[in-house]
PLY file of the C-alpha trace (Angstrom):
ply
format ascii 1.0
element vertex 683
property float x
property float y
property float z
element edge 682
property int vertex1
property int vertex2
end_header
-93.75 123.10 100.75
-90.95 125.24 100.66
-88.75 125.10 97.65
-85.02 125.99 97.28
-83.98 127.57 94.93
-81.58 125.83 92.41
-77.59 127.38 92.59
-77.09 127.63 88.64
-76.77 131.56 88.93
-74.48 130.88 91.69
-73.00 128.55 89.25
-72.70 130.72 86.28
-70.67 132.73 87.38
-67.27 131.05 88.70
-66.73 130.96 84.36
-67.05 134.64 84.21
-64.76 135.04 87.34
-62.41 133.11 85.51
-62.70 135.20 81.73
-62.02 137.81 83.85
-59.13 136.89 85.49
-57.78 135.72 82.31
-57.60 139.34 81.87
-56.25 140.76 84.38
-53.06 142.21 84.03
-50.31 140.60 84.54
-47.69 141.92 87.66
-44.08 141.94 87.55
-42.09 139.19 88.28
-38.22 138.08 88.50
-38.82 136.72 84.77
-39.86 139.99 83.61
-36.20 142.17 83.18
-35.53 139.74 80.65
-38.00 139.93 78.36
-37.67 143.86 78.08
-36.12 144.73 75.13
-33.38 147.25 75.01
-33.09 150.26 72.32
-30.26 152.62 72.59
-27.56 154.38 70.94
-29.97 156.11 67.81
-28.26 158.12 65.06
-30.36 159.92 62.75
-29.12 160.39 59.48
-27.13 163.62 57.96
-31.04 164.18 56.31
-32.69 162.92 59.29
-34.72 160.62 57.64
-33.60 157.74 58.93
-32.52 156.07 62.56
-30.05 153.57 63.18
-30.80 152.65 66.76
-29.26 149.12 68.41
-31.81 147.30 69.86
-31.35 143.83 72.41
-32.78 141.28 73.90
-31.01 138.80 76.60
-30.96 135.34 74.98
-29.91 133.30 77.89
-29.60 129.95 76.54
-25.66 131.51 75.63
-26.04 134.60 78.54
-25.93 137.41 76.43
-27.60 139.77 74.84
-28.27 140.08 71.28
-27.97 143.29 69.56
-28.85 143.96 65.73
-28.82 147.78 63.97
-32.17 148.02 63.02
-33.29 151.17 60.26
-36.27 153.15 61.35
-38.36 155.70 59.08
-39.67 158.47 60.89
-42.26 159.31 58.33
-44.39 155.90 58.49
-42.83 153.81 61.74
-41.38 151.77 60.03
-37.72 149.59 60.30
-35.67 146.75 59.07
-32.93 144.90 60.16
-29.53 145.84 59.22
-27.50 143.16 60.23
-28.21 139.78 61.45
-26.51 137.34 63.81
-24.14 138.81 63.53
-22.71 139.53 66.78
-21.94 142.51 69.50
-22.92 145.42 67.09
-21.89 148.41 68.55
-21.30 152.14 68.06
-23.23 152.76 64.64
-22.40 155.91 62.46
-24.11 157.53 59.88
-20.60 158.97 57.28
-21.57 162.91 56.67
-22.97 162.49 53.42
-25.62 159.77 54.31
-24.06 157.28 52.47
-22.96 154.70 54.31
-23.00 153.41 57.70
-19.73 152.56 59.93
-20.09 150.02 62.83
-18.05 148.11 65.36
-18.03 144.20 65.74
-15.82 141.47 65.84
-14.30 139.09 62.11
-15.47 136.24 64.01
-16.68 135.22 67.57
-14.47 136.14 70.26
-12.37 138.52 68.06
-11.44 142.24 68.46
-13.52 144.80 67.68
-13.27 146.35 64.16
-14.46 149.25 61.61
-17.15 147.88 59.53
-18.97 149.55 57.02
-21.76 149.04 55.17
-23.78 151.87 52.10
-26.73 152.70 52.61
-27.67 153.37 49.18
-29.30 149.02 48.94
-26.40 147.88 47.86
-24.00 145.22 49.11
-23.14 143.97 51.54
-20.86 145.06 55.22
-17.02 145.11 54.39
-14.22 145.09 57.14
-12.33 148.37 56.76
-9.75 147.67 60.21
-7.34 145.04 60.81
-6.07 145.83 64.21
-4.50 143.69 66.33
-6.22 144.86 69.64
-9.63 145.81 68.51
-10.64 149.13 68.06
-12.21 151.74 71.19
-13.82 154.12 69.48
-14.18 155.80 65.96
-15.83 158.75 63.68
-15.79 159.78 59.81
-14.04 162.45 58.14
-14.42 163.76 55.43
-13.96 161.94 51.86
-14.72 158.60 53.90
-11.84 158.78 55.90
-12.47 158.24 59.55
-9.89 158.29 62.72
-10.08 155.83 65.33
-8.42 154.77 68.16
-6.09 151.49 69.08
-4.42 150.21 71.99
-0.70 149.69 71.58
0.77 145.92 71.01
2.53 144.13 73.61
6.42 144.16 72.87
7.13 140.74 71.53
9.42 139.11 74.15
11.67 136.20 73.24
13.82 133.82 74.94
14.81 133.92 78.30
12.37 136.98 79.02
9.33 135.07 77.52
8.76 133.53 81.55
9.77 137.52 82.90
5.81 138.81 83.45
7.14 141.36 85.71
5.70 145.00 85.50
5.40 148.23 87.52
2.66 148.90 89.42
1.40 152.75 88.77
-2.39 153.65 90.05
-3.58 151.14 88.26
-6.49 148.94 90.29
-5.55 145.91 92.72
-6.79 143.60 90.03
-4.34 144.64 87.43
-1.51 141.87 86.29
-0.02 143.88 83.58
1.17 147.46 82.70
-1.86 148.90 81.21
-0.70 150.21 77.40
-1.33 153.45 75.42
-3.92 154.24 73.18
-3.56 156.37 69.88
-5.22 157.54 66.64
-5.00 155.92 63.67
-7.07 156.90 60.26
-8.05 154.84 57.79
-9.90 154.92 54.54
-13.46 153.09 54.63
-12.07 152.25 50.65
-9.05 151.05 51.66
-7.28 152.13 48.96
-4.06 152.68 51.41
-3.22 150.71 54.66
-4.75 152.34 57.47
-1.53 155.37 59.43
-0.76 155.50 63.31
-0.59 159.99 63.68
-0.17 159.15 66.99
2.87 157.66 69.34
4.30 157.63 72.81
3.86 156.41 76.41
0.43 158.76 76.80
-2.27 157.85 75.93
-6.16 158.59 74.53
-8.91 158.66 76.69
-9.14 154.80 78.84
-12.42 154.35 80.79
-13.97 152.13 82.27
-17.74 151.24 82.81
-20.02 152.54 84.39
-18.97 156.05 83.27
-19.13 158.40 80.14
-18.16 157.35 77.15
-14.16 157.86 76.20
-14.00 160.32 74.01
-13.71 159.81 70.68
-10.92 161.42 67.74
-13.33 164.46 66.41
-12.42 165.36 63.17
-12.19 169.51 61.62
-14.91 170.24 58.83
-12.28 170.40 56.41
-10.95 167.14 57.01
-7.33 168.45 58.03
-7.30 168.03 61.62
-8.34 165.81 64.67
-9.11 166.77 68.41
-8.48 164.72 70.71
-8.57 164.31 73.86
-4.24 163.38 75.50
-4.45 161.68 79.21
-0.70 161.33 81.08
-0.29 157.91 80.60
-2.50 154.50 80.72
-3.01 153.71 84.72
-7.23 155.27 85.36
-5.93 156.89 88.53
-4.30 159.27 85.96
-7.43 159.83 84.01
-7.94 163.27 85.12
-4.18 164.67 83.56
-6.58 165.34 79.96
-6.02 167.89 77.84
-7.02 168.92 74.51
-5.46 168.31 71.45
-5.72 169.19 67.85
-3.58 166.76 65.42
-2.75 167.38 61.97
-3.52 164.86 59.95
-0.80 165.13 57.40
1.07 165.73 59.22
0.66 164.36 63.18
2.20 167.44 64.65
-0.15 167.88 66.98
-0.62 171.27 69.76
-2.04 171.82 72.79
-5.42 174.49 72.55
-6.20 175.73 76.00
-2.90 175.37 77.43
-4.37 173.21 80.93
-2.70 170.22 81.61
-5.56 168.06 83.55
-10.01 168.20 83.25
-11.02 168.37 79.96
-13.03 165.92 77.85
-15.11 165.27 74.95
-14.31 167.93 72.19
-16.41 168.91 69.17
-15.90 171.27 66.41
-18.62 173.56 65.54
-19.81 173.36 62.25
-17.48 175.76 60.68
-14.28 174.78 62.16
-13.86 177.61 64.19
-14.48 176.68 67.98
-14.52 173.71 69.93
-16.73 173.35 72.62
-15.64 170.54 75.61
-15.76 169.51 78.97
-14.67 170.50 82.27
-16.08 170.93 85.63
-16.53 174.06 86.59
-13.62 175.92 87.94
-11.50 173.52 86.87
-13.01 171.52 90.19
-13.76 168.41 90.32
-15.80 168.27 92.94
-17.48 170.74 91.33
-20.98 170.71 88.15
-19.49 169.68 84.47
-19.35 172.53 82.31
-18.89 173.01 78.61
-17.19 175.72 77.93
-16.35 177.01 74.21
-12.68 178.33 73.08
-11.06 178.78 69.60
-9.89 176.06 67.86
-6.94 178.12 66.70
-5.86 178.23 70.42
-7.28 180.66 74.36
-9.03 180.62 76.77
-11.82 178.32 77.53
-15.32 180.55 78.40
-17.96 178.08 79.88
-21.54 178.31 78.66
-23.81 176.61 80.97
-22.77 177.85 84.22
-26.25 179.45 84.25
-28.00 176.20 83.95
-26.47 175.18 87.29
-26.44 171.41 86.06
-24.14 168.50 85.50
-23.83 168.59 81.48
-23.27 164.94 80.43
-23.95 166.08 76.86
-23.19 168.20 74.13
-23.83 168.39 70.69
-23.64 171.73 68.17
-26.49 172.40 65.75
-26.42 172.80 62.82
-26.52 176.55 62.38
-23.66 177.19 65.17
-25.12 179.80 67.19
-26.03 177.45 69.82
-25.29 173.62 71.65
-27.57 170.83 73.19
-26.82 170.08 76.40
-28.45 167.20 78.92
-27.89 166.32 82.10
-29.76 165.21 84.50
-32.55 167.73 86.20
-35.07 167.05 89.44
-36.14 163.19 88.82
-35.61 163.83 84.77
-33.09 164.84 82.24
-32.92 168.14 80.53
-32.38 169.21 76.99
-31.54 172.71 76.14
-30.79 174.50 74.11
-27.59 176.78 75.19
-26.14 179.63 73.12
-22.93 179.48 72.28
-22.70 183.51 74.29
-23.43 181.72 77.55
-26.73 183.70 77.61
-29.94 182.03 78.98
-30.92 178.40 77.75
-34.35 176.88 76.21
-35.17 173.84 78.05
-36.90 171.87 75.31
-40.20 169.77 76.32
-39.55 166.16 76.06
-42.23 164.46 78.64
-39.55 161.85 80.01
-36.60 160.47 80.35
-34.29 160.60 77.39
-31.48 157.53 78.68
-28.38 157.53 78.99
-25.46 155.86 82.23
-23.04 159.34 83.07
-24.57 160.08 79.70
-27.89 161.83 77.44
-29.36 158.85 74.51
-29.30 161.53 71.99
-28.18 162.37 68.44
-29.28 165.53 66.60
-29.33 166.13 61.95
-28.00 168.79 60.13
-31.88 169.29 59.51
-31.71 169.74 63.23
-34.55 166.45 63.80
-33.41 164.82 67.05
-33.40 161.56 67.97
-32.95 159.77 71.74
-34.53 156.38 73.30
-36.20 157.47 76.53
-38.78 155.79 79.21
-40.79 157.17 82.29
-42.03 155.46 84.90
-44.10 153.03 83.31
-42.91 151.92 80.22
-39.10 150.61 79.21
-37.39 152.66 76.71
-38.61 152.65 72.98
-36.88 155.05 69.84
-37.83 158.86 70.38
-37.49 161.60 66.81
-38.38 165.53 67.31
-38.65 167.05 63.55
-37.15 169.90 65.52
-36.27 171.66 68.81
-40.21 173.46 69.26
-42.16 170.04 68.33
-43.54 167.03 70.67
-42.37 164.02 70.47
-43.24 161.14 68.35
-42.28 157.93 69.59
-41.08 155.17 66.84
-41.32 151.94 68.27
-43.44 149.40 70.59
-41.00 146.63 71.52
-41.76 146.94 75.54
-45.93 146.96 75.07
-45.89 143.80 76.73
-43.89 145.28 80.06
-45.64 148.38 79.98
-48.93 146.97 79.77
-48.40 144.54 82.51
-50.01 145.58 85.83
-47.43 147.76 87.68
-46.49 150.01 90.57
-47.42 153.65 90.04
-44.28 155.96 90.47
-44.12 159.93 91.53
-41.81 162.27 92.61
-41.09 163.71 96.19
-39.49 166.70 97.59
-38.65 168.12 101.02
-36.84 170.27 102.91
-33.13 168.28 104.07
-30.55 169.66 106.53
-28.48 172.43 105.42
-30.98 174.13 103.82
-30.94 172.07 100.46
-34.16 171.84 98.61
-34.09 167.58 98.18
-36.14 164.58 95.73
-36.70 161.55 94.45
-38.78 159.19 94.07
-41.12 156.67 94.68
-43.01 153.41 93.82
-46.29 152.27 95.42
-47.67 148.96 94.96
-50.09 147.69 92.57
-53.54 148.79 94.22
-51.37 150.94 96.85
-54.05 152.06 99.04
-53.01 154.86 101.34
-55.18 153.62 104.34
-53.04 151.01 105.11
-49.35 150.08 106.33
-46.92 148.99 103.86
-42.92 147.79 104.44
-40.69 150.57 103.23
-37.22 149.49 100.68
-34.93 152.01 100.22
-33.45 151.67 96.71
-30.17 153.89 96.78
-28.78 155.02 93.90
-25.16 155.07 92.92
-22.62 157.47 91.79
-23.21 159.86 94.05
-22.22 162.04 91.42
-26.16 160.00 89.15
-29.79 160.92 90.23
-32.60 158.42 90.81
-35.19 159.97 87.90
-38.60 158.98 87.02
-37.60 157.06 84.52
-38.42 153.07 83.89
-36.91 151.13 86.97
-37.57 147.17 86.27
-35.07 146.83 90.30
-38.20 148.98 91.90
-40.62 147.62 89.51
-39.87 144.02 90.92
-39.89 144.91 94.52
-43.36 147.51 93.71
-44.23 144.15 92.37
-44.05 142.07 96.05
-46.33 144.81 98.09
-43.54 147.36 99.29
-42.98 150.92 98.81
-39.56 151.69 97.05
-37.90 155.01 97.69
-35.01 156.39 95.65
-33.99 159.37 97.49
-31.61 161.89 95.54
-29.07 162.86 98.59
-26.04 165.98 98.27
-23.51 164.13 96.10
-26.57 164.16 93.12
-25.99 166.35 90.13
-29.07 167.04 89.28
-30.25 169.99 91.31
-26.99 172.16 90.95
-23.48 172.72 91.90
-24.40 173.72 95.28
-26.51 170.24 96.20
-22.80 168.12 94.21
-20.49 169.98 95.97
-21.79 169.95 99.40
-20.40 166.54 99.76
-17.41 166.86 99.39
-14.80 165.27 102.36
-18.96 164.58 104.24
-19.65 161.53 102.23
-21.82 159.45 104.15
-23.10 162.24 107.18
-24.22 164.72 105.22
-26.56 161.94 102.83
-27.81 160.25 105.49
-29.57 163.12 106.55
-30.39 163.62 103.79
-31.42 160.81 103.38
-33.86 159.64 106.42
-34.90 163.76 105.70
-36.99 162.02 103.30
-38.21 158.72 105.37
-39.41 161.03 107.73
-41.24 162.97 105.08
-43.06 159.14 104.40
-43.93 158.48 107.60
-45.31 161.15 108.38
-47.70 160.09 105.47
-49.46 157.35 107.42
-48.75 154.67 104.87
-45.04 152.84 106.03
-45.32 150.06 108.73
-42.30 151.48 111.04
-40.92 148.47 112.04
-40.27 146.66 108.55
-38.04 149.41 106.43
-35.18 147.93 104.78
-32.65 150.02 103.16
-30.32 148.69 99.97
-28.13 149.52 97.25
-25.41 148.93 95.11
-21.97 151.57 94.92
-22.18 154.23 96.24
-26.08 153.33 96.67
-24.57 150.25 99.23
-22.71 152.87 100.81
-25.26 154.72 101.57
-26.51 151.25 102.37
-23.75 150.37 105.31
-23.47 154.25 106.50
-27.16 154.26 107.22
-26.76 150.53 108.99
-24.01 151.47 111.11
-25.51 154.98 112.14
-29.17 154.48 112.54
-29.32 150.47 113.26
-31.79 150.71 115.28
-34.66 152.08 112.08
-33.50 148.99 109.48
-35.35 145.01 109.37
-33.48 144.11 106.58
-30.43 145.08 104.30
-28.72 144.53 101.13
-25.62 145.88 99.43
-24.36 145.42 96.81
-20.47 146.76 95.45
-20.70 148.52 98.98
-17.84 151.16 99.57
-17.01 150.30 103.21
-13.73 151.23 103.59
-12.09 155.02 102.08
-8.53 153.18 101.97
-9.02 150.84 100.40
-10.79 153.00 97.29
-7.69 154.77 98.03
-5.40 152.34 97.08
-7.38 149.77 95.45
-9.66 150.74 93.13
-9.58 152.30 89.53
-9.64 155.54 90.18
-7.48 154.53 93.17
-5.11 158.52 94.27
-8.10 160.87 92.66
-10.54 160.05 95.21
-7.88 161.90 97.30
-9.90 165.19 95.47
-13.11 164.32 97.93
-11.01 163.92 101.16
-8.73 167.15 100.43
-5.96 164.83 99.63
-3.62 161.83 100.23
-4.87 160.07 103.87
-0.76 159.34 103.83
-0.01 163.34 104.02
-1.42 166.13 106.30
-3.91 164.89 108.77
-7.04 163.48 106.67
-6.51 159.94 107.67
-8.95 160.69 111.01
-11.26 162.10 107.93
-10.97 159.14 105.81
-11.70 156.83 108.90
-14.50 158.53 110.11
-16.57 158.59 106.29
-16.32 154.53 105.63
-18.69 152.86 106.72
-16.70 149.77 108.69
-15.84 152.33 111.27
-19.31 151.35 112.62
-20.48 147.71 111.26
-19.06 147.03 114.91
-23.29 148.80 115.14
-25.26 147.29 112.69
-28.21 145.29 113.59
-29.96 144.48 110.66
-29.69 141.25 108.66
-27.94 142.26 105.54
-27.58 140.19 101.93
-23.89 141.07 101.02
-23.49 140.86 96.59
-20.20 141.53 94.37
-18.27 140.60 91.76
-15.17 139.39 92.60
-13.56 141.31 89.79
-14.88 144.21 90.28
-12.33 147.13 90.02
-14.48 149.83 90.90
-14.78 148.92 94.15
-12.39 146.06 95.23
-14.30 143.48 96.69
-12.20 143.84 99.86
-14.41 145.75 100.98
-17.68 143.32 100.67
-14.99 140.93 103.00
-14.04 143.36 105.49
-18.45 143.56 105.72
-19.37 140.26 105.77
-16.06 139.18 108.40
-18.14 142.39 110.30
-21.49 141.00 110.35
-20.59 137.58 111.00
-18.50 138.59 114.05
-20.58 140.48 115.26
-23.80 137.96 114.32
-25.44 139.50 112.42
-27.71 137.17 110.28
-25.58 137.83 106.63
-24.96 136.09 103.03
-21.67 136.99 101.22
-22.61 136.49 97.46
-19.70 136.57 95.35
-20.17 136.22 90.52
-16.71 135.11 89.49
-16.64 137.49 86.80
-15.23 141.74 86.43
-16.02 144.50 86.22
-18.83 146.35 88.55
-21.62 145.09 88.92
-23.07 141.62 86.66
-24.00 142.91 83.34
-24.94 139.37 81.87
-28.60 138.28 82.05
-28.64 134.69 84.06
-27.03 136.79 86.66
-28.27 139.80 86.44
-31.49 137.30 87.18
-29.68 135.56 90.42
-29.02 139.19 91.78
-32.55 140.24 91.60
-33.13 136.15 92.62
-31.59 136.22 96.08
-32.43 140.45 96.53
-35.78 139.52 96.66
-35.99 136.46 99.03
-33.41 138.31 101.91
-35.89 141.21 101.91
-38.54 138.97 101.36
-37.90 136.71 104.11
-37.33 139.48 106.80
-40.28 141.89 105.37
-42.88 139.35 104.73
-42.00 136.36 105.68
-43.69 135.19 102.20
-40.30 134.01 100.97
-38.40 130.67 102.00
-35.53 131.05 104.21
-32.27 132.86 102.35
-29.97 130.41 104.96
-27.42 133.68 106.33
-25.34 132.96 107.79
-24.63 133.68 111.51
-21.30 134.16 113.70
-20.62 131.38 116.31
0 1
1 2
2 3
3 4
4 5
5 6
6 7
7 8
8 9
9 10
10 11
11 12
12 13
13 14
14 15
15 16
16 17
17 18
18 19
19 20
20 21
21 22
22 23
23 24
24 25
25 26
26 27
27 28
28 29
29 30
30 31
31 32
32 33
33 34
34 35
35 36
36 37
37 38
38 39
39 40
40 41
41 42
42 43
43 44
44 45
45 46
46 47
47 48
48 49
49 50
50 51
51 52
52 53
53 54
54 55
55 56
56 57
57 58
58 59
59 60
60 61
61 62
62 63
63 64
64 65
65 66
66 67
67 68
68 69
69 70
70 71
71 72
72 73
73 74
74 75
75 76
76 77
77 78
78 79
79 80
80 81
81 82
82 83
83 84
84 85
85 86
86 87
87 88
88 89
89 90
90 91
91 92
92 93
93 94
94 95
95 96
96 97
97 98
98 99
99 100
100 101
101 102
102 103
103 104
104 105
105 106
106 107
107 108
108 109
109 110
110 111
111 112
112 113
113 114
114 115
115 116
116 117
117 118
118 119
119 120
120 121
121 122
122 123
123 124
124 125
125 126
126 127
127 128
128 129
129 130
130 131
131 132
132 133
133 134
134 135
135 136
136 137
137 138
138 139
139 140
140 141
141 142
142 143
143 144
144 145
145 146
146 147
147 148
148 149
149 150
150 151
151 152
152 153
153 154
154 155
155 156
156 157
157 158
158 159
159 160
160 161
161 162
162 163
163 164
164 165
165 166
166 167
167 168
168 169
169 170
170 171
171 172
172 173
173 174
174 175
175 176
176 177
177 178
178 179
179 180
180 181
181 182
182 183
183 184
184 185
185 186
186 187
187 188
188 189
189 190
190 191
191 192
192 193
193 194
194 195
195 196
196 197
197 198
198 199
199 200
200 201
201 202
202 203
203 204
204 205
205 206
206 207
207 208
208 209
209 210
210 211
211 212
212 213
213 214
214 215
215 216
216 217
217 218
218 219
219 220
220 221
221 222
222 223
223 224
224 225
225 226
226 227
227 228
228 229
229 230
230 231
231 232
232 233
233 234
234 235
235 236
236 237
237 238
238 239
239 240
240 241
241 242
242 243
243 244
244 245
245 246
246 247
247 248
248 249
249 250
250 251
251 252
252 253
253 254
254 255
255 256
256 257
257 258
258 259
259 260
260 261
261 262
262 263
263 264
264 265
265 266
266 267
267 268
268 269
269 270
270 271
271 272
272 273
273 274
274 275
275 276
276 277
277 278
278 279
279 280
280 281
281 282
282 283
283 284
284 285
285 286
286 287
287 288
288 289
289 290
290 291
291 292
292 293
293 294
294 295
295 296
296 297
297 298
298 299
299 300
300 301
301 302
302 303
303 304
304 305
305 306
306 307
307 308
308 309
309 310
310 311
311 312
312 313
313 314
314 315
315 316
316 317
317 318
318 319
319 320
320 321
321 322
322 323
323 324
324 325
325 326
326 327
327 328
328 329
329 330
330 331
331 332
332 333
333 334
334 335
335 336
336 337
337 338
338 339
339 340
340 341
341 342
342 343
343 344
344 345
345 346
346 347
347 348
348 349
349 350
350 351
351 352
352 353
353 354
354 355
355 356
356 357
357 358
358 359
359 360
360 361
361 362
362 363
363 364
364 365
365 366
366 367
367 368
368 369
369 370
370 371
371 372
372 373
373 374
374 375
375 376
376 377
377 378
378 379
379 380
380 381
381 382
382 383
383 384
384 385
385 386
386 387
387 388
388 389
389 390
390 391
391 392
392 393
393 394
394 395
395 396
396 397
397 398
398 399
399 400
400 401
401 402
402 403
403 404
404 405
405 406
406 407
407 408
408 409
409 410
410 411
411 412
412 413
413 414
414 415
415 416
416 417
417 418
418 419
419 420
420 421
421 422
422 423
423 424
424 425
425 426
426 427
427 428
428 429
429 430
430 431
431 432
432 433
433 434
434 435
435 436
436 437
437 438
438 439
439 440
440 441
441 442
442 443
443 444
444 445
445 446
446 447
447 448
448 449
449 450
450 451
451 452
452 453
453 454
454 455
455 456
456 457
457 458
458 459
459 460
460 461
461 462
462 463
463 464
464 465
465 466
466 467
467 468
468 469
469 470
470 471
471 472
472 473
473 474
474 475
475 476
476 477
477 478
478 479
479 480
480 481
481 482
482 483
483 484
484 485
485 486
486 487
487 488
488 489
489 490
490 491
491 492
492 493
493 494
494 495
495 496
496 497
497 498
498 499
499 500
500 501
501 502
502 503
503 504
504 505
505 506
506 507
507 508
508 509
509 510
510 511
511 512
512 513
513 514
514 515
515 516
516 517
517 518
518 519
519 520
520 521
521 522
522 523
523 524
524 525
525 526
526 527
527 528
528 529
529 530
530 531
531 532
532 533
533 534
534 535
535 536
536 537
537 538
538 539
539 540
540 541
541 542
542 543
543 544
544 545
545 546
546 547
547 548
548 549
549 550
550 551
551 552
552 553
553 554
554 555
555 556
556 557
557 558
558 559
559 560
560 561
561 562
562 563
563 564
564 565
565 566
566 567
567 568
568 569
569 570
570 571
571 572
572 573
573 574
574 575
575 576
576 577
577 578
578 579
579 580
580 581
581 582
582 583
583 584
584 585
585 586
586 587
587 588
588 589
589 590
590 591
591 592
592 593
593 594
594 595
595 596
596 597
597 598
598 599
599 600
600 601
601 602
602 603
603 604
604 605
605 606
606 607
607 608
608 609
609 610
610 611
611 612
612 613
613 614
614 615
615 616
616 617
617 618
618 619
619 620
620 621
621 622
622 623
623 624
624 625
625 626
626 627
627 628
628 629
629 630
630 631
631 632
632 633
633 634
634 635
635 636
636 637
637 638
638 639
639 640
640 641
641 642
642 643
643 644
644 645
645 646
646 647
647 648
648 649
649 650
650 651
651 652
652 653
653 654
654 655
655 656
656 657
657 658
658 659
659 660
660 661
661 662
662 663
663 664
664 665
665 666
666 667
667 668
668 669
669 670
670 671
671 672
672 673
673 674
674 675
675 676
676 677
677 678
678 679
679 680
680 681
681 682
């Protein structure tokens, strides 16, 4: 008689499988971006022994990011919070002696930011230094406890019937303005409050005013002897006039002001050399806005400026004097990472530092240098969100001081790599590809383009939450760098001049062809997406390569260059990209030919349109035009607007909503895995 063996051994495997599944690394999902801890604005103490950094976490219940200034010891990696339950803290800055720390914070909920100072010797709480009715925009320390700061002028008080007269003169500002902008001027105050704050400058001109995303506004910078302050004077407070900017030196005792170079445009971010004899500052190559930004040196007494970074051939967006005054630490995008170089003042060949990761910063490089030459910076790679790093010297290996994002780094993430290809017109382009977890090159995958904005920016091997989110859906994500990107030198960056879409489009499609040749792309399931100029490239590719795409997401998309010129915050400055105004000469046709809305009737791919209603950078009118064109031509579409200001949602709840809609739309059309996004379809 045949006896059947019991099946217990098979049953015994079940608990083992369950246990194994418990230890499987989780996938990135819609909840993950909100778990990422933000680490930013590291400030190393003058002696190099301490670092203050801003650490922020998402607060979904209050729909904000709560930040804490945290003190980190590089020697032990120990940390402790310096601020508790204080909302809106930002801009920590050490005093020259390292005995005090200043920062910005509102004194009460809803109030405007003011300067606070706290002792760093262990005694006493922070005290409020300024009481500016309009708040403090930026500040810097000077010798002997003095602070210089920038504050907007108060509006004139109206009385009687004039209280109801709210007319204002329109200038070179965005179409959302409801009142004339006020200039920002320079003030000084002592941290010990021994005397009231004193205003040093006045007039219809202004200190720099910037709207994000952008590099930070140039702060006032003290000379080492404390007798003068270097500032940037802008012709007026209208954002379209922001390029009319020149270096000035203000005498602290009298308020007298003098120019430095004799130029009246395209100068920013001055910094005194350690001995006070020179100024380093930003200005585009040959004073042409299409070119890379270079670091120039000029005698502090005045004279002609000389570029010292021409040999680097990179768009430099940070410069810090090294303690010996013989070189500067400069930084900018370099291929698919950021580069840091020691650049001699003489203009001799720069020395590139070994960082091994991508330093954080939006149009900026988030790094600081101590009097000892030690450095602190925040950086990420494709497998870990930003953390705080430290280098005791320029030749040392970076040391990671924090482990705030260990939970995310331990996830089953998509691996990323840099790819390069031969682009048209003799260029060598690059980009980043993120593969889905468990990627098998023998299989076919949907391909999603996620195109960066700017265009003066770059896709890098930094941690990209949205790329990881899409890769977790089983898609290959391609982030191409097209001409106009600032990571490959002046020729590549400036090649976008009067060629906003066609040339960059060919660069992108050449990269797509490279990936298709590798055999893992399902050519029937390709999507394109992006925000801002990434939205521009999305809509350009949709209309000029209409048979390629299965679906698209166009966020804050530039679709009409006339709207950008007339209505956006940069307005008339946009003309430099086309050689001048569309209303003079014979340039109107170029604006029309390079506007994606011109080709909108050719679009076939279902397209999700996203925008803030209060977007000053890319007016929401452009998204309305795209939406109407798609509807009228029977293309499945949906237009989601956020009733807030700014160029993109920055609060955690709306950012999560953008991700959710982005993924749902692409998921529905690429693989049917998501619920129907209920598109609006024209009759």
